[in-house]
N, C-alpha and C positions, 0 to 999 in steps of 0.2 A: 553518472547516476543511473539507477535502474528503477523501474516500476515493479512492484509485485502486488498482484491484486486478483481477486475472484470477482467476476462480473457476469451478469446475465446477458441475454441477447440484446437488451435495450440499454446496456451500460449501467444497470442497477447494481449497487455494491452493498447497500445496507438499508435498514429500516429501524427507526427508533433506537439508534445507537448499537444495533446488533448486525452481525453478518446475515446474509439471506438464507444460508443453508449450513447445516452441520455436516461437514465433510472432514472427518479425522485424518484421512490420508493427505488431504491438501494442507491441513494445519501442520502436519509433520513435515511436509515439503517446505512450507513457509519457515518453520523453525530451523530446518537444515540449511536453507539458503541464507538466512539472516544471522545465524549464530556466529558470534565473534565479529560481526559487521556493525555498521552504523545504520540505524533506522530513523527515518525522518517522517514526522507526522504532525497533525494538527492537534489542538487542545481536546476536541471531542473524541478523537481516536484514543488519546492517552486516557481520558476519563472512562472510555468503554472497557478498558482492561480490568481484570479482577482487582478490586480495591483501588482502582485508579492509579495503580503503580506501573512504572515503566517495565519494559520487557527485560528479563534477566539475561545476562551473558551477551549484551549488546550495548553499544553506545546509543543512547536515546537523545534525539534532538527534536524539540517541539517548536513548531512555527506558530507563534501566537502573539497577538497584541496585548492580551489581558492576563495570561497565565503568570502567576508569581514565580520568581526564581526558586530553584530547588537544588539540593545537592544530589538528587536522584536522577536528574536529567538536565540537559542544557536547553535554554530558551533563546530563540532568535525572534526578533520583532518584525523582520521583513525578509523577503527573498534575498535582497542584497546582503543583509547581515549574514544570512545562512551561507550564501556563496563565498563570502569572505572567510567564514569560519572553517569551511571544508576545502578551501582552495588548494591546500597542500596534501589533501587526503587522496588516496587511490580511488578513482571514481568507481572501480569495480566493487568497492566496499560500501557504497552508499545506496541504500534502498529506501525508496519512497513507499510508505505503507498506508497512507490515507490521511484524512478523508477526501471526499470529492473535490473540494476547493484546492487542497494541497496537491492532489494528483494533477489537476488542471494547471495550477500555477507553475509546477515544476516540470511539466511535460517538455517544454522547450530545452531543458537542460539534461534530459534523459536520452540515452542512446540505445537502451535495451529495455525490454519489458517482458516480464514473466506473468502471463495472463491465464488464469484458470477460467475457461469459458464454460459457464453454466448453460446447458442446452434447454433453457426455459426462460420465461419471463415471470419475475416475482413482483409482488407488491413492494415497491421500494420508495424511499424518500431521499436517497443519495445516489447520484449517478456520476459516471466518468465519461469522457469522450471515448467513442469507439475507435480504436486504432485501426480496425479492419476497414474503416471508411476513410482513412487518411493515406493518400498515395505515397507519402514519404516513409511510411512504416511497412516493412515486408515481413511476412511470416517465414521464419527460417527452420522451425521445427514444430512438430505437433505430435502429441501422444495419441495412442489409440483411445477410443471412447471408454470411459470408466463409469460404472454405476455404483453409487454408494448412498445408503440411506434414501433410496428412491430418487436420487438426483443424478442425471447423466451429465458428464462434463469431460472436457479435454484439457 
C-alpha cells in the first residue's frame, strides 16, 4: 500500500473538510498516480468530493463503520476487513488518500509514501504523522522547490 498526501510542516492536511491549499499541478499529479488504481479513504474524505461521489476511473474503497453500502464504492467496516478485501491485489495499486485517521491506521501497512510537503504551516483541523520524524522512513527522492498560487512545496 502507498500513502499519497499533501501536508504542511506540522502534518496538517485539511481544514473543515477541504485541502489546505489550491495547487492544480499537485492535483494533476494525484490524478495521474491514482488513475486506474484503488483508492482507500474514510467517510469524510468521500463526502468532501464534489457531490460526495467517488473518484472516477478508480476503484474506491471507504473504511467506515457508519457509511451505507453503495454500488458506487466498496465499504469496509474495519482495517481487518479491508486487508482481507485487498489481500490478492497488487500492493502497488493501493493508495491511501485520507483522512487523518485512515492515514494513521494504515501507515503500518504502507511501504511507500508520496508526500507533497507544503513549506508553510496552515490553520488545520486534520493532521497526519510526520514521516520525516520516523527513522524507519527514508526519503528516496525529492523534487525541486515549486511555487504555485503563492504556496512553496516539494
